C-alpha positions as CSV (number, residue, x, y, z in Angstrom):
1,M,39.8,-11.6,0.7
2,L,37.5,-14.0,2.4
3,L,36.1,-11.2,4.6
4,A,35.4,-9.1,1.5
5,S,33.5,-12.0,-0.1
6,W,31.4,-12.5,3.0
7,V,30.6,-8.8,3.3
8,G,29.7,-8.7,-0.4
9,A,27.4,-11.7,0.0
10,Q,25.7,-10.2,3.0
11,H,25.1,-6.9,1.1
12,A,23.7,-8.8,-1.9
13,G,21.3,-10.7,0.3
14,A,20.1,-7.5,2.0
15,V,19.3,-6.0,-1.4
16,E,17.1,-9.0,-2.3
17,V,14.8,-8.6,0.8
18,P,11.9,-6.2,0.1
19,T,11.8,-3.2,2.3
20,N,8.9,-2.8,4.7
21,D,8.3,0.9,4.3
22,Y,4.7,1.0,5.4
23,P,4.4,2.3,8.9
24,T,2.5,0.1,11.4
25,V,-0.2,2.8,11.8
26,A,-0.8,2.9,8.1
27,R,-1.2,-0.9,8.0
28,A,-3.5,-0.9,11.1
29,D,-5.6,1.9,9.6
30,Y,-6.1,-0.1,6.4
31,I,-6.9,-3.2,8.4
32,F,-9.5,-1.4,10.6
33,G,-11.2,0.0,7.5
34,C,-11.1,-3.3,5.7
35,M,-12.6,-5.1,8.7
36,A,-15.3,-2.6,9.0
37,A,-16.3,-3.4,5.4
38,N,-15.8,-7.2,5.6
39,G,-16.8,-8.1,9.2
40,Q,-15.2,-8.1,12.6
41,T,-14.0,-11.7,12.5
42,R,-10.7,-13.5,12.7
43,L,-11.0,-14.5,9.1
44,A,-11.5,-10.9,8.1
45,L,-8.5,-9.9,10.1
46,E,-6.4,-12.5,8.3
47,R,-7.6,-11.5,4.9
48,C,-7.3,-7.8,5.5
49,S,-3.8,-8.2,6.8
50,C,-2.9,-10.3,3.8
51,S,-4.4,-7.6,1.5
52,I,-2.3,-4.7,2.9
53,D,0.8,-6.9,2.7
54,A,0.0,-7.6,-1.0
55,I,-0.5,-3.9,-1.6
56,A,2.8,-3.1,0.1
57,N,4.5,-5.6,-2.2
58,V,3.4,-3.8,-5.4
59,L,3.1,-0.2,-4.3
60,P,5.7,1.8,-2.4
61,Y,4.4,3.6,0.7
62,R,5.0,7.0,-0.7
63,D,2.7,6.2,-3.7
64,Y,0.1,4.7,-1.3
65,E,0.2,7.8,0.9
66,E,-0.1,10.2,-2.1
67,A,-3.1,8.3,-3.5
68,E,-4.8,8.1,-0.2
69,T,-4.4,11.9,0.2
70,I,-5.8,12.5,-3.3
71,M,-8.8,10.4,-2.5
72,S,-9.4,12.1,0.8
73,V,-9.4,15.6,-0.9
74,R,-11.7,14.3,-3.6
75,Q,-14.2,13.2,-0.9
76,R,-14.3,16.6,0.7
77,G,-15.4,18.1,-2.6
78,G,-15.4,21.8,-3.2
79,E,-13.4,24.0,-5.6
80,N,-10.0,22.6,-4.7
81,A,-11.2,19.0,-5.3
82,S,-11.7,19.6,-9.0
83,M,-8.0,19.7,-9.6
84,F,-7.7,16.3,-8.0
85,L,-10.4,14.9,-10.3
86,S,-9.2,16.3,-13.6
87,M,-5.4,16.1,-13.6
88,P,-4.1,12.9,-15.3
89,L,-1.2,12.5,-12.9
90,M,-3.6,12.5,-9.9
91,R,-6.0,10.1,-11.6
92,E,-3.0,7.7,-12.4
93,K,-1.8,7.8,-8.8
94,V,-5.3,6.7,-7.6
95,A,-5.6,4.1,-10.4
96,R,-2.3,2.6,-9.3
97,L,-3.6,2.3,-5.7
98,K,-6.9,0.7,-7.0
99,R,-4.9,-1.8,-9.0
100,A,-2.9,-2.7,-6.0
101,Q,-6.1,-3.1,-3.9
102,I,-7.5,-5.4,-6.6
103,E,-4.3,-7.4,-6.4
104,G,-4.7,-7.7,-2.6
105,E,-8.3,-8.8,-3.0
106,L,-7.4,-11.4,-5.6
107,R,-4.7,-12.9,-3.5
108,C,-6.5,-12.8,-0.1
109,F,-10.2,-12.9,-0.5
């Protein structure tokens, strides 16, 4: 009985901890881009790291990755990009990422 209670408590504690589903390379890529825009200083590193952590707290990695892909296709332009500009679902995915980025800026900069 005691063992079952302990296992249940351990499992409950594990559920409360947020998952870190952003790969290190995705975090590093964001930080490099952020530092390019905000300066190559230690302070910029700290703020940019804080910003991607804030984004990761409000937006699952899958959503982040989808929005980044949509924005990349939009930048290329061309006939295929028009779909990514006009579809409400695509616009909403990008809008969610932008809101998460704003949250990161408000918390960290």
